[in-house]
N, CA, C and O of each residue as an XYZ file, in Angstrom:
564
protein
N       0.340     46.734     -5.102
C       0.685     46.161     -6.397
C      -0.598     45.958     -7.212
O      -1.614     45.499     -6.689
N      -0.535     46.292     -8.444
C      -1.711     46.114     -9.302
C      -1.823     44.664     -9.754
O      -0.884     43.878     -9.628
N      -2.971     44.340    -10.272
C      -3.233     42.987    -10.745
C      -2.532     42.785    -12.092
O      -3.005     43.265    -13.122
N      -1.419     42.083    -12.076
C      -0.672     41.820    -13.301
C      -1.062     40.461    -13.845
O      -1.574     39.623    -13.103
N      -0.827     40.228    -15.134
C      -1.129     38.891    -15.671
C      -0.400     37.785    -14.920
O      -0.902     36.664    -14.832
N       0.767     38.083    -14.383
C       1.544     37.060    -13.676
C       0.986     36.762    -12.291
O       1.293     35.717    -11.718
N       0.174     37.659    -11.744
C      -0.316     37.474    -10.380
C      -1.039     36.142    -10.213
O      -0.798     35.432     -9.237
N      -1.916     35.792    -11.143
C      -2.624     34.510    -11.063
C      -1.667     33.332    -11.045
O      -1.866     32.375    -10.298
N      -0.631     33.401    -11.866
C       0.371     32.328    -11.882
C       1.115     32.248    -10.556
O       1.379     31.152    -10.060
N       1.454     33.395     -9.980
C       2.153     33.408     -8.689
C       1.280     32.788     -7.604
O       1.759     32.006     -6.783
N       0.001     33.140     -7.607
C      -0.918     32.594     -6.610
C      -1.001     31.074     -6.747
O      -0.864     30.349     -5.762
N      -1.224     30.599     -7.958
C      -1.328     29.156     -8.200
C      -0.069     28.440     -7.733
O      -0.151     27.387     -7.100
N       1.073     28.991     -8.034
C       2.329     28.320     -7.709
C       2.638     28.353     -6.213
O       3.295     27.448     -5.699
N       2.176     29.376     -5.518
C       2.575     29.553     -4.122
C       1.530     29.132     -3.100
O       1.824     29.093     -1.906
N       0.318     28.816     -3.540
C      -0.703     28.362     -2.600
C      -0.235     27.052     -1.960
O       0.456     26.262     -2.602
N      -0.611     26.821     -0.692
C      -0.073     25.665      0.032
C      -0.745     24.344     -0.324
O      -0.174     23.283     -0.072
N      -1.938     24.381     -0.902
C      -2.605     23.147     -1.320
C      -2.231     22.815     -2.761
O      -1.936     23.696     -3.569
N      -2.253     21.529     -3.055
C      -2.007     21.086     -4.427
C      -3.123     21.604     -5.321
O      -4.301     21.472     -4.989
N      -2.762     22.184     -6.437
C      -3.731     22.652     -7.420
C      -3.455     21.933     -8.730
O      -2.344     21.962     -9.258
N      -4.499     21.287     -9.240
C      -4.391     20.533    -10.483
C      -5.543     20.959    -11.382
O      -6.708     20.882    -10.992
N      -5.212     21.406    -12.577
C      -6.242     21.731    -13.560
C      -6.107     20.748    -14.705
O      -5.022     20.556    -15.254
N      -7.230     20.125    -15.057
C      -7.255     19.192    -16.185
C      -8.250     19.699    -17.212
O      -9.307     20.223    -16.861
N      -7.908     19.539    -18.475
C      -8.817     19.943    -19.551
C      -9.996     18.970    -19.619
O     -10.075     18.025    -18.834
N     -10.903     19.206    -20.556
C     -12.124     18.392    -20.623
C     -11.857     16.936    -20.981
O     -12.733     16.089    -20.808
N     -10.670     16.634    -21.474
C     -10.303     15.245    -21.766
C      -9.622     14.578    -20.574
O      -9.300     13.391    -20.629
N      -9.399     15.339    -19.488
C      -8.770     14.765    -18.306
C      -7.257     14.776    -18.345
O      -6.612     14.027    -17.611
N      -6.674     15.626    -19.202
C      -5.219     15.753    -19.264
C      -4.770     16.929    -18.399
O      -5.393     17.991    -18.419
N      -3.706     16.743    -17.653
C      -3.220     17.751    -16.709
C      -2.585     18.915    -17.464
O      -1.673     18.732    -18.269
N      -3.095     20.127    -17.180
C      -2.627     21.348    -17.833
C      -1.908     22.262    -16.842
O      -0.964     22.955    -17.223
N      -2.336     22.279    -15.581
C      -1.664     23.052    -14.528
C      -1.373     22.119    -13.367
O      -2.183     21.262    -13.014
N      -0.198     22.305    -12.781
C       0.280     21.427    -11.705
C       1.218     22.277    -10.874
O       2.320     22.587    -11.328
N       0.821     22.663     -9.676
C       1.661     23.583     -8.908
C       2.702     22.853     -8.061
O       2.750     21.623     -8.019
N       3.534     23.652     -7.388
C       4.618     23.086     -6.573
C       4.065     22.200     -5.459
O       4.660     21.171     -5.136
N       2.934     22.587     -4.870
C       2.338     21.765     -3.809
C       1.877     20.410     -4.349
O       1.945     19.410     -3.635
N       1.412     20.364     -5.591
C       1.042     19.082     -6.208
C       2.283     18.212     -6.370
O       2.232     16.999     -6.166
N       3.395     18.839     -6.738
C       4.650     18.080     -6.863
C       5.055     17.493     -5.519
O       5.466     16.335     -5.441
N       4.939     18.291     -4.461
C       5.306     17.797     -3.125
C       4.364     16.680     -2.678
O       4.815     15.687     -2.109
N       3.075     16.828     -2.925
C       2.101     15.842     -2.459
C       2.210     14.522     -3.213
O       2.233     13.454     -2.602
N       2.276     14.594     -4.532
C       2.224     13.376     -5.342
C       3.593     12.858     -5.776
O       3.707     11.711     -6.210
N       4.637     13.690     -5.665
C       5.987     13.245     -5.992
C       6.392     13.401     -7.445
O       7.531     13.099     -7.801
N       5.494     13.862     -8.283
C       5.801     14.080     -9.697
C       6.108     15.549     -9.933
O       5.353     16.418     -9.496
N       7.202     15.836    -10.615
C       7.483     17.200    -11.010
C       6.529     17.629    -12.109
O       5.884     16.796    -12.746
N       6.442     18.934    -12.327
C       5.540     19.450    -13.362
C       5.857     18.847    -14.724
O       4.944     18.545    -15.492
N       7.132     18.668    -15.032
C       7.507     18.116    -16.337
C       6.946     16.708    -16.532
O       6.630     16.316    -17.655
N       6.821     15.945    -15.441
C       6.274     14.588    -15.526
C       4.747     14.605    -15.605
O       4.151     13.765    -16.279
N       4.113     15.560    -14.917
C       2.655     15.572    -14.802
C       1.967     16.274    -15.966
O       0.927     15.813    -16.437
N       2.531     17.380    -16.435
C       1.864     18.160    -17.474
C       1.684     17.336    -18.742
O       2.636     16.749    -19.257
N       0.457     17.302    -19.233
C       0.137     16.524    -20.424
C      -0.297     15.101    -20.134
O      -0.853     14.426    -21.000
N      -0.043     14.641    -18.911
C      -0.432     13.277    -18.536
C      -1.912     13.231    -18.186
O      -2.515     14.255    -17.863
N      -2.489     12.047    -18.253
C      -3.865     11.828    -17.823
C      -3.938     11.912    -16.298
O      -2.953     11.655    -15.606
N      -5.098     12.270    -15.790
C      -5.315     12.251    -14.338
C      -5.122     10.851    -13.759
O      -4.959     10.703    -12.548
N      -5.138      9.828    -14.607
C      -4.869      8.464    -14.137
C      -3.537      8.390    -13.397
O      -3.315      7.463    -12.618
N      -2.656      9.349    -13.631
C      -1.362      9.411    -12.956
C      -1.526      9.338    -11.442
O      -0.696      8.734    -10.763
N      -2.585      9.945    -10.902
C      -2.756     10.028     -9.449
C      -4.016      9.314     -8.944
O      -4.314      9.350     -7.751
N      -4.747      8.670     -9.847
C      -5.977      7.963     -9.460
C      -5.673      6.472     -9.350
O      -5.218      5.860    -10.316
N      -5.923      5.880     -8.174
C      -5.703      4.428     -8.052
C      -6.530      3.673     -9.084
O      -7.656      4.058     -9.399
N      -5.967      2.618     -9.594
C      -6.615      1.868    -10.669
C      -8.038      1.449    -10.329
O      -8.921      1.513    -11.184
N      -8.274      1.019     -9.085
C      -9.610      0.537     -8.719
C     -10.651      1.660     -8.642
O     -11.846      1.375     -8.552
N     -10.230      2.916     -8.675
C     -11.169      4.042     -8.625
C     -11.348      4.735     -9.976
O     -12.162      5.650    -10.097
N     -10.611      4.314    -10.970
C     -10.622      5.030    -12.250
C     -11.968      5.013    -12.948
O     -12.401      6.052    -13.446
N     -12.644      3.880    -13.003
C     -13.930      3.820    -13.710
C     -14.926      4.790    -13.083
O     -15.609      5.521    -13.799
N     -15.015      4.804    -11.762
C     -15.939      5.714    -11.081
C     -15.522      7.169    -11.288
O     -16.368      8.039    -11.496
N     -14.226      7.428    -11.230
C     -13.746      8.796    -11.442
C     -14.142      9.306    -12.821
O     -14.696     10.397    -12.951
N     -13.856      8.517    -13.842
C     -14.122      8.976    -15.204
C     -15.616      9.111    -15.484
O     -16.025      9.993    -16.239
N     -16.430      8.251    -14.889
C     -17.876      8.398    -15.051
C     -18.331      9.737    -14.469
O     -19.102     10.461    -15.098
N     -17.855     10.060    -13.274
C     -18.210     11.325    -12.640
C     -17.631     12.524    -13.364
O     -18.316     13.529    -13.553
N     -16.377     12.427    -13.768
C     -15.700     13.529    -14.467
C     -16.429     13.839    -15.775
O     -16.749     14.995    -16.053
N     -16.687     12.814    -16.570
C     -17.345     13.026    -17.862
C     -18.767     13.554    -17.703
O     -19.212     14.390    -18.490
N     -19.484     13.070    -16.685
C     -20.838     13.566    -16.429
C     -20.800     15.042    -16.027
O     -21.647     15.823    -16.461
N     -19.827     15.428    -15.207
C     -19.710     16.823    -14.779
C     -19.378     17.730    -15.959
O     -19.970     18.801    -16.103
N     -18.444     17.314    -16.798
C     -18.082     18.126    -17.974
C     -19.294     18.272    -18.892
O     -19.563     19.364    -19.392
N     -20.024     17.183    -19.117
C     -21.174     17.221    -20.019
C     -22.324     18.061    -19.469
O     -22.973     18.792    -20.216
N     -22.578     17.958    -18.160
C     -23.729     18.642    -17.567
C     -23.404     20.063    -17.107
O     -24.293     20.906    -16.979
N     -22.114     20.315    -16.860
C     -21.729     21.621    -16.328
C     -21.951     21.742    -14.831
O     -21.926     22.845    -14.284
N     -22.170     20.611    -14.162
C     -22.404     20.607    -12.713
C     -21.618     19.492    -12.049
O     -21.415     18.426    -12.629
N     -21.176     19.752    -10.816
C     -20.511     18.708    -10.044
C     -21.461     18.203     -8.967
O     -22.314     18.940     -8.472
N     -21.301     16.969     -8.625
C     -22.139     16.333     -7.607
C     -21.841     16.898     -6.220
O     -22.750     17.018     -5.398
N     -20.593     17.245     -5.949
C     -20.194     17.679     -4.608
C     -20.438     19.161     -4.344
O     -20.426     19.593     -3.191
N     -20.658     19.942     -5.395
C     -20.938     21.374     -5.253
C     -19.884     22.095     -4.402
O     -20.221     22.960     -3.595
N     -18.626     21.739     -4.584
C     -17.542     22.407     -3.885
C     -17.249     21.890     -2.491
O     -16.302     22.344     -1.848
N     -18.054     20.938     -2.012
C     -17.784     20.369     -0.685
C     -16.558     19.465     -0.755
O     -16.385     18.730     -1.727
N     -15.705     19.514      0.271
C     -14.531     18.636      0.260
C     -14.934     17.175      0.386
O     -15.937     16.836      1.014
N     -14.131     16.329     -0.223
C     -14.358     14.891     -0.130
C     -13.024     14.208      0.165
O     -11.974     14.642     -0.310
N     -13.078     13.154      0.939
C     -11.896     12.361      1.243
C     -11.845     11.210      0.253
O     -12.829     10.493      0.075
N     -10.708     11.035     -0.385
C     -10.582      9.963     -1.360
C      -9.158      9.413     -1.339
O      -8.272      9.949     -0.675
N      -8.974      8.354     -2.068
C      -7.646      7.758     -2.213
C      -6.969      8.341     -3.432
O      -7.621      8.717     -4.406
N      -5.651      8.409     -3.365
C      -4.841      8.830     -4.498
C      -3.580      7.991     -4.467
O      -3.300      7.284     -3.499
N      -2.835      8.089     -5.540
C      -1.574      7.362     -5.605
C      -0.489      8.329     -6.046
O      -0.671      9.115     -6.976
N       0.634      8.255     -5.364
C       1.770      9.104     -5.698
C       2.801      8.335     -6.500
O       2.617      7.165     -6.836
N       3.870      9.013     -6.790
C       4.964      8.416     -7.556
C       5.468      7.159     -6.845
O       5.589      7.130     -5.621
N       5.752      6.152     -7.613
C       6.241      4.902     -7.046
C       5.148      4.063     -6.409
O       5.439      3.084     -5.722
N       3.871      4.441     -6.632
C       2.771      3.661     -6.095
C       2.407      3.994     -4.656
O       1.606      3.289     -4.043
N       2.985      5.062     -4.108
C       2.701      5.459     -2.727
C       1.210      5.764     -2.573
O       0.657      6.587     -3.302
N       0.563      5.083     -1.606
C      -0.876      5.240     -1.396
C      -1.134      6.398     -0.441
O      -0.500      6.515      0.608
N      -2.077      7.248     -0.827
C      -2.400      8.443     -0.057
C      -3.893      8.539      0.192
O      -4.700      8.008     -0.572
N      -4.249      9.218      1.263
C      -5.599      9.730      1.442
C      -5.490     11.226      1.206
O      -4.616     11.881      1.774
N      -6.364     11.771      0.377
C      -6.352     13.206      0.120
C      -7.758     13.758      0.309
O      -8.756     13.122     -0.029
N      -7.798     14.971      0.862
C      -9.044     15.700      0.931
C      -9.033     16.661     -0.239
O      -8.107     17.458     -0.389
N     -10.066     16.585     -1.072
C     -10.082     17.367     -2.311
C     -11.374     18.153     -2.441
O     -12.433     17.743     -1.967
N     -11.251     19.292     -3.097
C     -12.414     20.030     -3.575
C     -12.264     20.144     -5.083
O     -11.153     20.218     -5.609
N     -13.390     20.157     -5.760
C     -13.406     20.213     -7.223
C     -14.295     21.353     -7.676
O     -15.278     21.691     -7.017
N     -13.943     21.938     -8.796
C     -14.795     22.930     -9.442
C     -14.605     22.808    -10.943
O     -13.519     22.485    -11.422
N     -15.670     23.068    -11.672
C     -15.566     23.123    -13.123
C     -15.059     24.497    -13.521
O     -15.378     25.496    -12.876
N     -14.283     24.542    -14.568
C     -13.843     25.807    -15.151
C     -14.629     25.959    -16.441
O     -14.615     25.080    -17.303
N     -15.316     27.093    -16.559
C     -16.187     27.322    -17.711
C     -15.698     28.516    -18.518
O     -15.149     29.472    -17.970
N     -15.902     28.445    -19.807
C     -15.537     29.558    -20.684
C     -16.601     30.662    -20.559
O     -17.602     30.471    -19.868
N     -16.397     31.809    -21.216
C     -17.375     32.898    -21.092
C     -18.796     32.526    -21.516
O     -19.752     33.169    -21.083
N     -18.951     31.508    -22.349
C     -20.287     31.059    -22.774
C     -20.914     30.087    -21.768
O     -22.056     29.662    -21.944
N     -20.168     29.738    -20.717
C     -20.693     28.822    -19.707
C     -20.457     27.359    -19.986
O     -21.018     26.497    -19.309
N     -19.635     27.068    -20.972
C     -19.327     25.685    -21.325
C     -18.147     25.195    -20.482
O     -17.115     25.863    -20.408
N     -18.300     24.031    -19.847
C     -17.212     23.462    -19.037
C     -16.052     23.074    -19.951
O     -16.211     22.282    -20.879
N     -14.885     23.647    -19.669
C     -13.691     23.357    -20.470
C     -12.655     22.548    -19.691
O     -11.626     22.154    -20.239
N     -12.933     22.305    -18.414
C     -12.017     21.535    -17.601
C     -12.446     21.542    -16.145
O     -13.520     22.031    -15.795
N     -11.593     20.994    -15.316
C     -11.882     20.873    -13.894
C     -10.638     21.220    -13.100
O      -9.524     20.854    -13.476
N     -10.834     21.924    -12.003
C      -9.729     22.245    -11.117
C      -9.973     21.549     -9.785
O     -11.099     21.507     -9.290
N      -8.922     21.014     -9.220
C      -8.998     20.355     -7.916
C      -7.944     20.959     -7.007
O      -6.825     21.254     -7.425
N      -8.331     21.132     -5.760
C      -7.402     21.513     -4.709
C      -7.322     20.314     -3.780
O      -8.350     19.752     -3.403
N      -6.111     19.917     -3.409
C      -5.943     18.713     -2.596
C      -4.951     18.952     -1.480
O      -4.003     19.727     -1.612
N      -5.198     18.257     -0.365
C      -4.223     18.256      0.730
C      -4.121     16.843      1.273
O      -5.072     16.063      1.221
N      -2.956     16.537      1.790
C      -2.685     15.203      2.307
C      -3.448     14.983      3.612
O      -3.323     15.771      4.548
N      -4.224     13.928      3.670
C      -4.967     13.573      4.879
C      -4.545     12.195      5.382
O      -5.201     11.630      6.256
N      -3.463     11.653      4.844
C      -3.039     10.289      5.165
C      -2.768     10.113      6.657
O      -3.272      9.170      7.267
N      -1.989     10.996      7.245
C      -1.637     10.866      8.659
C      -2.884     10.948      9.539
O      -3.030     10.165     10.478
N      -3.775     11.881      9.244
C      -5.005     12.038     10.025
C      -5.869     10.782      9.940
O      -6.356     10.292     10.960
N      -6.060     10.258      8.726
C      -6.899      9.071      8.541
C      -6.290      7.871      9.262
O      -7.010      7.101      9.898
N      -4.983      7.708      9.171
C      -4.331      6.568      9.830
C      -4.428      6.670     11.351
O      -4.618      5.657     12.025
N      -4.299      7.884     11.900
C      -4.449      8.077     13.353
C      -5.876      7.774     13.786
O      -6.089      7.137     14.818
N      -6.864      8.228     13.001
C      -8.264      7.959     13.334
C      -8.549      6.463     13.291
O      -9.260      5.943     14.151
N      -8.011      5.778     12.313
C      -8.212      4.320     12.217
C      -7.563      3.605     13.395
O      -8.149      2.680     13.959
N      -6.360      4.025     13.767
C      -5.665      3.411     14.899
C      -6.443      3.640     16.192
O      -6.540      2.736     17.023
N      -6.998      4.836     16.370
C      -7.780      5.130     17.575
C      -9.047      4.286     17.621
O      -9.408      3.772     18.679
N      -9.727      4.138     16.483
C     -10.935      3.299     16.439
C     -10.587      1.847     16.728
O     -11.312      1.152     17.440
N      -9.483      1.401     16.173
C      -9.057      0.018     16.376
C      -8.723     -0.239     17.845
O      -9.074     -1.283     18.394
N      -8.045      0.717     18.473
C      -7.673      0.573     19.876
C      -8.900      0.601     20.781
O      -8.906     -0.036     21.834
N      -9.938      1.331     20.381
C     -11.149      1.460     21.187
C     -12.131      0.312     20.961
O     -13.061      0.130     21.748
N     -11.933     -0.458     19.901
C     -12.866     -1.542     19.574
C     -12.762     -2.643     20.623
O     -11.667     -2.971     21.081
N     -13.915     -3.216     21.003
C     -13.870     -4.331     21.970
C     -13.126     -5.527     21.372
O     -13.266     -5.847     20.192
N     -12.359     -6.150     22.197
C     -11.584     -7.312     21.738
C     -12.389     -8.578     22.038
O     -12.832     -8.802     23.164
N     -12.563     -9.391     21.008
C     -13.314    -10.635     21.169
C     -12.326    -11.776     21.394
O     -11.268    -11.827     20.766
N     -12.672    -12.661     22.268
C     -11.858    -13.842     22.513
C     -10.660    -13.559     23.396
O      -9.719    -14.352     23.428
N     -10.672    -12.448     24.114
C      -9.522    -12.126     24.953
C      -9.634    -12.773     26.307
O      -8.747    -12.608     27.145
């Protein structure tokens, strides 16, 4: 099959990780089916919304400082390395997500937005915490 204009859309929609693209103002422009499954919001609810939709309130100031600095400088601090962070889903559901970020630049090299790939790490993090807790010495026993 040749590379059709629709191929990119098919890939974005069918990839197993959540894909979220936000413009330089932090508004959601692309939201795939995996993002809907992970965060609980359908595309109709997410598209056009601020990224605040999935960022816990206590992390928003730090997120926006980093996001705005990356858009302005054209560089990300993580350089594509995955990071574990908190997110919030529909109804306030608290999640741990492993995310990678990249800037999307126009042909002139100007950052026009950011793309993130995310996967749910909640179960893994909770199991690791439970194992550490079980292994911790008990005081006063």
